[in-house]
N, C-alpha and C positions, 0 to 999 in steps of 0.2 A: 568608841561610839560608832554606830552603824551609819553608813552613808545612805543617801536617799535611794540610790540604785540597789543597795543591799536590802533595804526595807521593802522596796517594790518586789524584789526577787523572793523574799520570804513570804510576802502576801500572795504572790502568784502561785507559789508552791503549796501554800496552805489551803487556798481556795478549793481545789478539788477534793482534798482530804476532808474538809469541813462539810462540803456538799455530800460526799459519800456517807459521812457519819450521820448527817441529818436524814438522808434517804433511808439509812438503816433504822434510825429511830422511828421514822414515819411508818415503815413497813411493820416493825415490831409493835408499835402502838396500835395499828389497825388489827393485827392478829390478836393481841392481848385484850383489846376492847371487845372484839367479837367473842373471845373465850369468856370474858367477864359477863357479857350479856347472856351467854348460854349457861351460865352458872357453873362453869367448870374451871375457874381460874386456879383453884388450889391444886387440882390434879395435874393440870398442864404445867403449872409453875414447879411443882415437885419433880416432875419429869425433866423439865428444862434444867433445874439445878443439879441434876445428876451429871450433866455434861459441863456445867460452868458454875462452880462453887463461888467464884468471885463476884458474880452478878447479884444485884438486888433489883427489885422492882421500884423504879422511880414513879411516883404517882402525883397527880394533880387533882385535888378535890375542890369543887366549887360550892360555896354556901348559897343555897337558894335564897332569892330575895335580896341578898346583899351583894353577891358577885365576888366576894373575897375568895382568894384561891390559896389553898394549902399545898405546899410542895414538900413531899416527904419521900421516905424510902422504907420498904418493908419486905419481908419475905412472906407475910400473911396479910395481903391487902384487904381481904374480906373481913378479917378480925379487926384490922385497924380502922376500917370504915365503920364497922359496928360500934367500936368504942367511941369514936368521934360522934356518931349519929345520935347517941343517947343524950349528949349535951347540946345538940343543935336544935334551936327553936323552930327553924323552918325547913330543915332537911338538908341533905348533902347529895351531891352527884359526883361520881367519878367521871372526869372528863378526859383524862389521858393516863396511860400506864404503859411503861416499857422497861425492859431490862437494861441496866447500865452498870458501869463500875461503881463501887461503893462511894467513891469520892464525887460522883456526878451531882448528887443532891447538894453537897456543900458548895460546889462550883455555881450551881443555880442560885443558891441563897446569896452568894457573893455578887453574882451578876445582877440580881434584882434587889440588892440591899436598899436602894433608894425607894423601893416600893413596899418595904416591910412595914406591916402594921404591928404585929407582936409575934414572938416565937417564930413559927414556920408559916404564918399567914401573911399574904401579900395583897396589895391593891391590884386590880386587874388593869395595870397600866399598859401603854402601847407596846413596850418591849416584851413584857410577859405574854401578852396576847399574840404578838408576832411569833414568839417561841412556840406557843401552843399551835399556831397555824402551821409552822414549819414541821411539826411532828404529826400533822394530820388532823388536828382538832378544828372543827368549824366553830370559830368563836363568835360569829355574827349572832348566833342565837344558842350556842352550845348545843347544837342539834344532835351531837353524838353522845350527850349525857343520857344516862338511864333515867327515863321519866318517872315522876313520883308514883303514877298509877301502876307502874311495873311492880313496885314493892307490895302494893295491896293485892295484886293478882298472884305474885310469886314471892311471898315473904321469905321463904327458905333461901332464895337467891341473894338476899341482902346480907344474910348472916353467914 
């Protein structure tokens, strides 16, 4: 069993590592969301994968009108969103997307198990919203989500 002093030491050593990882995810999310909005995510992701075959895109999709959030992973986010979009009555918005190890999605599912609705869909509880904020998503109004009118103007960017 670990002593109180040993636990404090572990936490103090882990803190900068966790902060660095969250900073990395924040920067990656900012870059990949910009690429998404430019309609170039497939090209950029294909290029990224040539240097890191172990990474997958971890994505967060928000159901419009409901607020439910899907946490998933894919190497083809555009195709994944398109397949989900066909069954969504009010539309969907990609609110965050960043490269991470393949097990990251499963860790997130475990972390937010208490918020799970069904499958990979979660209630937007405080912990999940905090995670999204830590990776750079403005959850107050999901202002970094691609707005619905964007798809009407540029439907090729949704698909």
